PANU-704968 format. One record per residue (C-alpha): residue in one letter; x, y, z. Coordinates in steps of 0.02 Angstrom, whole numbers. Layout:
<atoms>
<atom res="A" c1="X" c2="Y" c3="Z"/>
...
</atoms>
This chain:
<atoms>
<atom res="X" c1="0" c2="0" c3="0"/>
<atom res="X" c1="72" c2="168" c3="-50"/>
<atom res="X" c1="73" c2="309" c3="76"/>
<atom res="X" c1="72" c2="493" c3="41"/>
<atom res="X" c1="250" c2="558" c3="29"/>
<atom res="X" c1="219" c2="717" c3="127"/>
<atom res="X" c1="123" c2="644" c3="274"/>
<atom res="X" c1="219" c2="479" c3="280"/>
<atom res="X" c1="75" c2="403" c3="378"/>
<atom res="X" c1="-39" c2="258" c3="335"/>
<atom res="X" c1="-221" c2="309" c3="316"/>
<atom res="X" c1="-284" c2="193" c3="455"/>
<atom res="X" c1="-173" c2="282" c3="582"/>
<atom res="X" c1="-209" c2="458" c3="523"/>
<atom res="X" c1="-316" c2="561" c3="641"/>
<atom res="X" c1="-385" c2="732" c3="605"/>
<atom res="X" c1="-308" c2="865" c3="715"/>
<atom res="X" c1="-175" c2="747" c3="782"/>
<atom res="X" c1="-16" c2="850" c3="796"/>
<atom res="X" c1="94" c2="699" c3="832"/>
<atom res="X" c1="65" c2="598" c3="678"/>
<atom res="X" c1="150" c2="430" c3="669"/>
<atom res="X" c1="299" c2="429" c3="552"/>
<atom res="X" c1="341" c2="275" c3="452"/>
<atom res="X" c1="486" c2="339" c3="348"/>
<atom res="X" c1="666" c2="302" c3="395"/>
<atom res="X" c1="775" c2="419" c3="496"/>
<atom res="X" c1="881" c2="447" c3="342"/>
<atom res="X" c1="733" c2="504" c3="238"/>
<atom res="X" c1="681" c2="625" c3="375"/>
<atom res="X" c1="859" c2="693" c3="383"/>
<atom res="X" c1="855" c2="719" c3="195"/>
<atom res="X" c1="687" c2="808" c3="213"/>
<atom res="X" c1="763" c2="920" c3="347"/>
<atom res="X" c1="905" c2="979" c3="233"/>
<atom res="X" c1="836" c2="957" c3="59"/>
<atom res="X" c1="764" c2="1132" c3="33"/>
<atom res="X" c1="729" c2="1066" c3="-140"/>
<atom res="X" c1="684" c2="1234" c3="-213"/>
<atom res="X" c1="849" c2="1310" c3="-159"/>
<atom res="X" c1="949" c2="1157" c3="-211"/>
<atom res="X" c1="863" c2="1149" c3="-381"/>
<atom res="X" c1="901" c2="1333" c3="-407"/>
<atom res="X" c1="1085" c2="1299" c3="-372"/>
<atom res="X" c1="1082" c2="1152" c3="-492"/>
<atom res="X" c1="1012" c2="1266" c3="-627"/>
<atom res="X" c1="1136" c2="1403" c3="-584"/>
<atom res="X" c1="1287" c2="1288" c3="-606"/>
<atom res="X" c1="1207" c2="1191" c3="-750"/>
<atom res="X" c1="1255" c2="1034" c3="-657"/>
<atom res="X" c1="1126" c2="921" c3="-742"/>
<atom res="X" c1="1166" c2="972" c3="-919"/>
<atom res="X" c1="1161" c2="817" c3="-1031"/>
<atom res="X" c1="1113" c2="713" c3="-879"/>
<atom res="X" c1="1026" c2="549" c3="-916"/>
<atom res="X" c1="918" c2="507" c3="-766"/>
<atom res="X" c1="1042" c2="522" c3="-622"/>
<atom res="X" c1="1001" c2="687" c3="-536"/>
<atom res="X" c1="1110" c2="797" c3="-426"/>
<atom res="X" c1="990" c2="764" c3="-283"/>
<atom res="X" c1="1021" c2="577" c3="-300"/>
<atom res="X" c1="1208" c2="612" c3="-304"/>
<atom res="X" c1="1197" c2="716" c3="-145"/>
<atom res="X" c1="1094" c2="581" c3="-57"/>
<atom res="X" c1="1221" c2="448" c3="-109"/>
<atom res="X" c1="1368" c2="548" c3="-42"/>
<atom res="X" c1="1278" c2="588" c3="121"/>
<atom res="X" c1="1245" c2="402" c3="139"/>
<atom res="X" c1="1431" c2="375" c3="114"/>
<atom res="X" c1="1471" c2="487" c3="262"/>
<atom res="X" c1="1330" c2="442" c3="380"/>
<atom res="X" c1="1340" c2="254" c3="351"/>
<atom res="X" c1="1530" c2="253" c3="349"/>
<atom res="X" c1="1553" c2="169" c3="180"/>
<atom res="X" c1="1727" c2="155" c3="105"/>
<atom res="X" c1="1696" c2="129" c3="-81"/>
<atom res="X" c1="1577" c2="158" c3="-224"/>
<atom res="X" c1="1527" c2="-24" c3="-215"/>
<atom res="X" c1="1473" c2="-6" c3="-33"/>
<atom res="X" c1="1373" c2="151" c3="-74"/>
<atom res="X" c1="1284" c2="69" c3="-220"/>
<atom res="X" c1="1250" c2="-97" c3="-133"/>
<atom res="X" c1="1204" c2="-13" c3="31"/>
<atom res="X" c1="1069" c2="89" c3="-56"/>
<atom res="X" c1="1016" c2="-57" c3="-165"/>
<atom res="X" c1="973" c2="-171" c3="-19"/>
<atom res="X" c1="858" c2="-34" c3="47"/>
<atom res="X" c1="769" c2="-23" c3="-119"/>
<atom res="X" c1="596" c2="-18" c3="-42"/>
<atom res="X" c1="637" c2="140" c3="56"/>
<atom res="X" c1="724" c2="241" c3="-78"/>
<atom res="X" c1="566" c2="328" c3="-140"/>
<atom res="X" c1="560" c2="427" c3="23"/>
<atom res="X" c1="735" c2="491" c3="-17"/>
<atom res="X" c1="681" c2="557" c3="-186"/>
<atom res="X" c1="777" c2="420" c3="-277"/>
<atom res="X" c1="697" c2="301" c3="-401"/>
<atom res="X" c1="836" c2="172" c3="-387"/>
<atom res="X" c1="1009" c2="150" c3="-315"/>
<atom res="X" c1="1148" c2="219" c3="-427"/>
<atom res="X" c1="1272" c2="110" c3="-518"/>
<atom res="X" c1="1454" c2="127" c3="-467"/>
<atom res="X" c1="1504" c2="194" c3="-637"/>
<atom res="X" c1="1362" c2="320" c3="-638"/>
<atom res="X" c1="1408" c2="392" c3="-468"/>
<atom res="X" c1="1594" c2="392" c3="-512"/>
<atom res="X" c1="1561" c2="487" c3="-673"/>
<atom res="X" c1="1450" c2="614" c3="-584"/>
<atom res="X" c1="1581" c2="645" c3="-449"/>
<atom res="X" c1="1715" c2="670" c3="-580"/>
<atom res="X" c1="1621" c2="787" c3="-697"/>
<atom res="X" c1="1486" c2="881" c3="-602"/>
<atom res="X" c1="1545" c2="1046" c3="-526"/>
<atom res="X" c1="1601" c2="1035" c3="-345"/>
<atom res="X" c1="1551" c2="1218" c3="-328"/>
<atom res="X" c1="1369" c2="1160" c3="-323"/>
<atom res="X" c1="1396" c2="1065" c3="-160"/>
<atom res="X" c1="1503" c2="1207" c3="-92"/>
<atom res="X" c1="1362" c2="1330" c3="-123"/>
<atom res="X" c1="1234" c2="1211" c3="-48"/>
<atom res="X" c1="1337" c2="1192" c3="111"/>
<atom res="X" c1="1343" c2="1380" c3="140"/>
<atom res="X" c1="1158" c2="1399" c3="94"/>
<atom res="X" c1="1112" c2="1265" c3="221"/>
<atom res="X" c1="1226" c2="1345" c3="352"/>
<atom res="X" c1="1140" c2="1512" c3="324"/>
<atom res="X" c1="970" c2="1428" c3="339"/>
<atom res="X" c1="1014" c2="1348" c3="506"/>
<atom res="X" c1="1097" c2="1501" c3="582"/>
<atom res="X" c1="949" c2="1609" c3="533"/>
<atom res="X" c1="827" c2="1485" c3="610"/>
<atom res="X" c1="907" c2="1473" c3="782"/>
<atom res="X" c1="1077" c2="1501" c3="864"/>
<atom res="X" c1="1117" c2="1315" c3="866"/>
<atom res="X" c1="1288" c2="1348" c3="938"/>
<atom res="X" c1="1359" c2="1461" c3="1074"/>
<atom res="X" c1="1532" c2="1503" c3="1133"/>
<atom res="X" c1="1602" c2="1382" c3="1260"/>
<atom res="X" c1="1713" c2="1517" c3="1330"/>
<atom res="X" c1="1617" c2="1669" c3="1391"/>
<atom res="X" c1="1696" c2="1833" c3="1339"/>
<atom res="X" c1="1633" c2="2005" c3="1385"/>
<atom res="X" c1="1661" c2="2078" c3="1212"/>
<atom res="X" c1="1525" c2="2061" c3="1080"/>
<atom res="X" c1="1642" c2="2058" c3="930"/>
<atom res="X" c1="1644" c2="1911" c3="811"/>
<atom res="X" c1="1783" c2="1789" c3="854"/>
<atom res="X" c1="1862" c2="1679" c3="721"/>
<atom res="X" c1="1999" c2="1548" c3="716"/>
<atom res="X" c1="2098" c2="1519" c3="557"/>
<atom res="X" c1="2198" c2="1361" c3="525"/>
<atom res="X" c1="2220" c2="1218" c3="404"/>
<atom res="X" c1="2232" c2="1029" c3="409"/>
<atom res="X" c1="2327" c2="918" c3="288"/>
<atom res="X" c1="2253" c2="759" c3="216"/>
<atom res="X" c1="2385" c2="640" c3="153"/>
<atom res="X" c1="2355" c2="554" c3="-14"/>
<atom res="X" c1="2438" c2="412" c3="-108"/>
<atom res="X" c1="2538" c2="496" c3="-247"/>
<atom res="X" c1="2513" c2="352" c3="-368"/>
<atom res="X" c1="2323" c2="371" c3="-355"/>
<atom res="X" c1="2319" c2="561" c3="-341"/>
<atom res="X" c1="2463" c2="621" c3="-453"/>
<atom res="X" c1="2385" c2="795" c3="-467"/>
<atom res="X" c1="2409" c2="822" c3="-278"/>
<atom res="X" c1="2599" c2="810" c3="-273"/>
<atom res="X" c1="2663" c2="872" c3="-106"/>
<atom res="X" c1="2834" c2="797" c3="-80"/>
<atom res="X" c1="2944" c2="681" c3="-179"/>
<atom res="X" c1="2845" c2="524" c3="-139"/>
<atom res="X" c1="2693" c2="595" c3="-53"/>
<atom res="X" c1="2532" c2="683" c3="-103"/>
<atom res="X" c1="2409" c2="786" c3="-5"/>
<atom res="X" c1="2280" c2="924" c3="4"/>
<atom res="X" c1="2248" c2="1060" c3="132"/>
<atom res="X" c1="2081" c2="1116" c3="199"/>
<atom res="X" c1="2093" c2="1298" c3="257"/>
<atom res="X" c1="1952" c2="1343" c3="376"/>
<atom res="X" c1="1896" c2="1505" c3="458"/>
<atom res="X" c1="1796" c2="1445" c3="609"/>
<atom res="X" c1="1658" c2="1554" c3="681"/>
<atom res="X" c1="1659" c2="1536" c3="871"/>
<atom res="X" c1="1474" c2="1578" c3="882"/>
<atom res="X" c1="1423" c2="1415" c3="796"/>
<atom res="X" c1="1591" c2="1325" c3="785"/>
<atom res="X" c1="1558" c2="1300" c3="600"/>
<atom res="X" c1="1661" c2="1367" c3="453"/>
<atom res="X" c1="1622" c2="1535" c3="377"/>
<atom res="X" c1="1762" c2="1512" c3="249"/>
<atom res="X" c1="1834" c2="1352" c3="174"/>
<atom res="X" c1="1968" c2="1337" c3="42"/>
<atom res="X" c1="2036" c2="1171" c3="-24"/>
<atom res="X" c1="2210" c2="1182" c3="-100"/>
<atom res="X" c1="2360" c2="1073" c3="-135"/>
<atom res="X" c1="2462" c2="1036" c3="21"/>
<atom res="X" c1="2613" c2="1132" c3="-44"/>
<atom res="X" c1="2519" c2="1299" c3="-35"/>
<atom res="X" c1="2584" c2="1399" c3="114"/>
<atom res="X" c1="2459" c2="1444" c3="249"/>
<atom res="X" c1="2497" c2="1630" c3="248"/>
<atom res="X" c1="2440" c2="1646" c3="66"/>
<atom res="X" c1="2262" c2="1600" c3="115"/>
<atom res="X" c1="2242" c2="1743" c3="240"/>
<atom res="X" c1="2238" c2="1864" c3="94"/>
<atom res="X" c1="2075" c2="1784" c3="34"/>
<atom res="X" c1="1980" c2="1821" c3="194"/>
<atom res="X" c1="1847" c2="1956" c3="204"/>
<atom res="X" c1="1824" c2="2011" c3="385"/>
<atom res="X" c1="1707" c2="2144" c3="451"/>
<atom res="X" c1="1777" c2="2290" c3="553"/>
<atom res="X" c1="1784" c2="2247" c3="738"/>
<atom res="X" c1="1812" c2="2061" c3="709"/>
<atom res="X" c1="1946" c2="1965" c3="802"/>
<atom res="X" c1="2044" c2="1828" c3="713"/>
<atom res="X" c1="2161" c2="1709" c3="804"/>
<atom res="X" c1="2289" c2="1598" c3="718"/>
<atom res="X" c1="2453" c2="1509" c3="743"/>
<atom res="X" c1="2621" c2="1581" c3="694"/>
<atom res="X" c1="2617" c2="1492" c3="525"/>
<atom res="X" c1="2505" c2="1635" c3="467"/>
<atom res="X" c1="2619" c2="1776" c3="521"/>
<atom res="X" c1="2621" c2="1902" c3="379"/>
<atom res="X" c1="2658" c2="2079" c3="437"/>
<atom res="X" c1="2596" c2="2159" c3="277"/>
<atom res="X" c1="2429" c2="2070" c3="295"/>
<atom res="X" c1="2423" c2="2115" c3="479"/>
<atom res="X" c1="2445" c2="2299" c3="435"/>
<atom res="X" c1="2304" c2="2286" c3="308"/>
<atom res="X" c1="2190" c2="2212" c3="441"/>
<atom res="X" c1="2243" c2="2348" c3="563"/>
<atom res="X" c1="2188" c2="2480" c3="437"/>
<atom res="X" c1="2021" c2="2389" c3="419"/>
<atom res="X" c1="1997" c2="2390" c3="610"/>
<atom res="X" c1="2013" c2="2201" c3="618"/>
<atom res="X" c1="2101" c2="2136" c3="773"/>
<atom res="X" c1="2216" c2="1985" c3="769"/>
<atom res="X" c1="2298" c2="1873" c3="899"/>
<atom res="X" c1="2441" c2="1758" c3="850"/>
<atom res="X" c1="2607" c2="1692" c3="913"/>
<atom res="X" c1="2766" c2="1791" c3="892"/>
<atom res="X" c1="2897" c2="1707" c3="784"/>
<atom res="X" c1="3055" c2="1649" c3="872"/>
<atom res="X" c1="3167" c2="1749" c3="754"/>
<atom res="X" c1="3067" c2="1911" c3="768"/>
<atom res="X" c1="3174" c2="2066" c3="803"/>
<atom res="X" c1="3091" c2="2205" c3="902"/>
<atom res="X" c1="3115" c2="2337" c3="1036"/>
<atom res="X" c1="3009" c2="2375" c3="1188"/>
<atom res="X" c1="2919" c2="2542" c3="1178"/>
<atom res="X" c1="2822" c2="2536" c3="1342"/>
<atom res="X" c1="2787" c2="2409" c3="1477"/>
<atom res="X" c1="2607" c2="2387" c3="1531"/>
<atom res="X" c1="2560" c2="2346" c3="1709"/>
<atom res="X" c1="2490" c2="2174" c3="1750"/>
<atom res="X" c1="2340" c2="2148" c3="1864"/>
<atom res="X" c1="2370" c2="2103" c3="2046"/>
<atom res="X" c1="2312" c2="1923" c3="2020"/>
<atom res="X" c1="2405" c2="1896" c3="1856"/>
<atom res="X" c1="2402" c2="1706" c3="1863"/>
<atom res="X" c1="2507" c2="1636" c3="1720"/>
<atom res="X" c1="2537" c2="1807" c3="1643"/>
<atom res="X" c1="2722" c2="1850" c3="1634"/>
<atom res="X" c1="2736" c2="2010" c3="1532"/>
<atom res="X" c1="2630" c2="2139" c3="1442"/>
<atom res="X" c1="2717" c2="2269" c3="1335"/>
<atom res="X" c1="2707" c2="2374" c3="1178"/>
<atom res="X" c1="2841" c2="2338" c3="1047"/>
<atom res="X" c1="2900" c2="2398" c3="878"/>
<atom res="X" c1="2973" c2="2283" c3="746"/>
<atom res="X" c1="3152" c2="2336" c3="705"/>
<atom res="X" c1="3207" c2="2228" c3="559"/>
<atom res="X" c1="3203" c2="2323" c3="394"/>
<atom res="X" c1="3077" c2="2212" c3="306"/>
<atom res="X" c1="2960" c2="2193" c3="456"/>
<atom res="X" c1="2965" c2="2379" c3="497"/>
<atom res="X" c1="2921" c2="2422" c3="318"/>
<atom res="X" c1="2776" c2="2297" c3="318"/>
<atom res="X" c1="2709" c2="2351" c3="490"/>
<atom res="X" c1="2773" c2="2523" c3="544"/>
<atom res="X" c1="2653" c2="2543" c3="692"/>
<atom res="X" c1="2672" c2="2476" c3="869"/>
<atom res="X" c1="2610" c2="2305" c3="922"/>
<atom res="X" c1="2571" c2="2223" c3="1087"/>
<atom res="X" c1="2668" c2="2075" c3="1157"/>
<atom res="X" c1="2590" c2="1967" c3="1293"/>
<atom res="X" c1="2690" c2="1826" c3="1372"/>
<atom res="X" c1="2597" c2="1684" c3="1458"/>
<atom res="X" c1="2674" c2="1537" c3="1549"/>
<atom res="X" c1="2610" c2="1366" c3="1500"/>
<atom res="X" c1="2628" c2="1260" c3="1656"/>
<atom res="X" c1="2587" c2="1097" c3="1565"/>
<atom res="X" c1="2738" c2="1109" c3="1450"/>
<atom res="X" c1="2837" c2="1226" c3="1563"/>
<atom res="X" c1="2863" c2="1355" c3="1425"/>
<atom res="X" c1="2825" c2="1537" c3="1392"/>
<atom res="X" c1="2705" c2="1577" c3="1249"/>
<atom res="X" c1="2733" c2="1746" c3="1166"/>
<atom res="X" c1="2575" c2="1819" c3="1091"/>
<atom res="X" c1="2567" c2="1960" c3="965"/>
<atom res="X" c1="2414" c2="2071" c3="940"/>
<atom res="X" c1="2360" c2="2242" c3="882"/>
<atom res="X" c1="2229" c2="2255" c3="1020"/>
<atom res="X" c1="2276" c2="2378" c3="1157"/>
<atom res="X" c1="2106" c2="2382" c3="1245"/>
<atom res="X" c1="2070" c2="2205" c3="1304"/>
<atom res="X" c1="2158" c2="2142" c3="1459"/>
<atom res="X" c1="2311" c2="2031" c3="1444"/>
<atom res="X" c1="2213" c2="1886" c3="1520"/>
<atom res="X" c1="2077" c2="1905" c3="1388"/>
<atom res="X" c1="2209" c2="1903" c3="1250"/>
<atom res="X" c1="2279" c2="1742" c3="1324"/>
<atom res="X" c1="2104" c2="1665" c3="1336"/>
<atom res="X" c1="2068" c2="1712" c3="1155"/>
<atom res="X" c1="2222" c2="1619" c3="1097"/>
<atom res="X" c1="2178" c2="1471" c3="1208"/>
<atom res="X" c1="2006" c2="1463" c3="1127"/>
<atom res="X" c1="2094" c2="1433" c3="960"/>
<atom res="X" c1="2098" c2="1250" c3="1013"/>
<atom res="X" c1="1918" c2="1238" c3="953"/>
<atom res="X" c1="1974" c2="1233" c3="772"/>
<atom res="X" c1="2087" c2="1086" c3="813"/>
<atom res="X" c1="1937" c2="997" c3="888"/>
<atom res="X" c1="1838" c2="1038" c3="730"/>
<atom res="X" c1="1969" c2="955" c3="619"/>
<atom res="X" c1="1977" c2="806" c3="737"/>
<atom res="X" c1="1788" c2="785" c3="733"/>
<atom res="X" c1="1784" c2="799" c3="543"/>
<atom res="X" c1="1919" c2="668" c3="517"/>
<atom res="X" c1="1857" c2="544" c3="647"/>
<atom res="X" c1="1671" c2="543" c3="605"/>
<atom res="X" c1="1662" c2="574" c3="418"/>
<atom res="X" c1="1747" c2="506" c3="263"/>
<atom res="X" c1="1884" c2="632" c3="226"/>
<atom res="X" c1="2035" c2="518" c3="246"/>
<atom res="X" c1="1984" c2="384" c3="120"/>
<atom res="X" c1="1905" c2="436" c3="-45"/>
<atom res="X" c1="1787" c2="349" c3="-166"/>
<atom res="X" c1="1859" c2="444" c3="-316"/>
<atom res="X" c1="2035" c2="492" c3="-369"/>
<atom res="X" c1="2002" c2="649" c3="-472"/>
<atom res="X" c1="2020" c2="821" c3="-394"/>
<atom res="X" c1="1836" c2="860" c3="-424"/>
<atom res="X" c1="1778" c2="698" c3="-342"/>
<atom res="X" c1="1887" c2="735" c3="-191"/>
<atom res="X" c1="1815" c2="910" c3="-174"/>
<atom res="X" c1="1637" c2="845" c3="-186"/>
<atom res="X" c1="1672" c2="718" c3="-49"/>
<atom res="X" c1="1745" c2="851" c3="65"/>
<atom res="X" c1="1600" c2="971" c3="37"/>
<atom res="X" c1="1470" c2="836" c3="67"/>
<atom res="X" c1="1567" c2="786" c3="224"/>
<atom res="X" c1="1551" c2="965" c3="288"/>
<atom res="X" c1="1365" c2="960" c3="246"/>
<atom res="X" c1="1346" c2="796" c3="343"/>
<atom res="X" c1="1440" c2="872" c3="490"/>
<atom res="X" c1="1324" c2="1023" c3="487"/>
<atom res="X" c1="1172" c2="908" c3="488"/>
<atom res="X" c1="1237" c2="807" c3="634"/>
<atom res="X" c1="1275" c2="966" c3="731"/>
<atom res="X" c1="1097" c2="1026" c3="697"/>
<atom res="X" c1="1029" c2="859" c3="761"/>
<atom res="X" c1="1136" c2="878" c3="918"/>
<atom res="X" c1="1057" c2="1047" c3="945"/>
<atom res="X" c1="882" c2="972" c3="925"/>
<atom res="X" c1="922" c2="822" c3="1036"/>
<atom res="X" c1="887" c2="810" c3="1222"/>
<atom res="X" c1="997" c2="658" c3="1253"/>
<atom res="X" c1="1156" c2="753" c3="1293"/>
<atom res="X" c1="1250" c2="649" c3="1164"/>
<atom res="X" c1="1411" c2="717" c3="1094"/>
<atom res="X" c1="1426" c2="747" c3="908"/>
<atom res="X" c1="1527" c2="587" c3="887"/>
<atom res="X" c1="1397" c2="483" c3="979"/>
<atom res="X" c1="1256" c2="560" c3="879"/>
<atom res="X" c1="1346" c2="521" c3="717"/>
<atom res="X" c1="1374" c2="340" c3="770"/>
<atom res="X" c1="1196" c2="311" c3="830"/>
<atom res="X" c1="1122" c2="390" c3="674"/>
<atom res="X" c1="1232" c2="281" c3="564"/>
<atom res="X" c1="1171" c2="124" c3="654"/>
<atom res="X" c1="988" c2="173" c3="633"/>
<atom res="X" c1="984" c2="256" c3="462"/>
<atom res="X" c1="846" c2="148" c3="389"/>
<atom res="X" c1="745" c2="113" c3="546"/>
<atom res="X" c1="571" c2="190" c3="543"/>
<atom res="X" c1="558" c2="309" c3="689"/>
<atom res="X" c1="498" c2="486" c3="713"/>
<atom res="X" c1="659" c2="586" c3="704"/>
<atom res="X" c1="612" c2="717" c3="833"/>
<atom res="X" c1="546" c2="586" c3="955"/>
<atom res="X" c1="704" c2="483" c3="929"/>
<atom res="X" c1="813" c2="634" c3="967"/>
<atom res="X" c1="716" c2="662" c3="1129"/>
<atom res="X" c1="722" c2="481" c3="1189"/>
<atom res="X" c1="812" c2="360" c3="1072"/>
<atom res="X" c1="794" c2="212" c3="1191"/>
<atom res="X" c1="605" c2="216" c3="1217"/>
<atom res="X" c1="564" c2="269" c3="1039"/>
<atom res="X" c1="530" c2="100" c3="961"/>
<atom res="X" c1="539" c2="65" c3="774"/>
<atom res="X" c1="374" c2="83" c3="683"/>
<atom res="X" c1="314" c2="-59" c3="574"/>
<atom res="X" c1="178" c2="8" c3="459"/>
<atom res="X" c1="21" c2="-98" c3="462"/>
<atom res="X" c1="-45" c2="-127" c3="288"/>
<atom res="X" c1="-230" c2="-160" c3="270"/>
<atom res="X" c1="-297" c2="-265" c3="130"/>
<atom res="X" c1="-415" c2="-164" c3="23"/>
<atom res="X" c1="-581" c2="-245" c3="-17"/>
<atom res="X" c1="-661" c2="-229" c3="-187"/>
<atom res="X" c1="-851" c2="-219" c3="-195"/>
<atom res="X" c1="-914" c2="-364" c3="-298"/>
</atoms>
């Protein structure tokens, strides 16, 4: 018996005015319904002409297949195709007529523009952030300015399979450069490059609003870029390079209970190249790290915040390391189902989309599960028929629904 696709409820269970209608579609289909925004996605498909000369296999089916790859933890095109094929009776709820062939999915990943999935990720992120603040800063700061972390992670690749990603003599790799927004702990900027591209080159591609604060490691030290940000009223916090040459202009007093703070002073760079790139004064804050028994020298153009706040801002940079760790441990960004550059980019963008969806489910959930636990539990129950919102509230007591099919009688 066929049920209506929108209500997903058998007629004999449907009650007029019942707000808690019984769902009989799988968790995966409800997740797809949550993120599909078909009108917006179809507009992006038309904008990038992604389905030009397509013969039956839609971009929506491609997106569903790649999300299944990440959420179910599949390792190959064969596992994606066979995993969807054995759930053939439930594919109609996903908007798919049939499971894709391996060659069909491989061809689509190689030739369809990865920019489509990049645009869809940021469109979905905008949709979620406009709906509700599904994230909040773990560290409470008094300032209201936007706080960002900027860093990159390297994904190693086999050079014989990915010859276009040559990194070293016998090693390949790509870098994912991320600007992390500390309000949602999701990226506001992502750039995928070859691993040999230096980190400091990517900072020139950022567009930051005046008053923003960006924190990064010393690999991004570029005095000319820092001076540009200073003119745009963008504040930065980073580590001072070991070989930096400077002179102290004025020492600043530390609070009575300074804790791990060692020094707070205003400095001026004295080397010819650095002084030409950044002629103004900077602020140097030294903090003692008791765990490693070392002093950390911080460099900033902010002269208003306290030295402790500057140290806490840099400490909060650890959130971007946790973001990369979560991405690599829970989604498929270390093994790839395609070897072309375009296929790799599509897999990374769909991984970010899957991560965004899981984070949204964590926000909706009342279980207290971590993101990793939510990803694991969702992967184990993708094709079980439960109400998604009820399952997020109480996954133990929410039992699977087996739709009861009634035999229709024909009047004779």
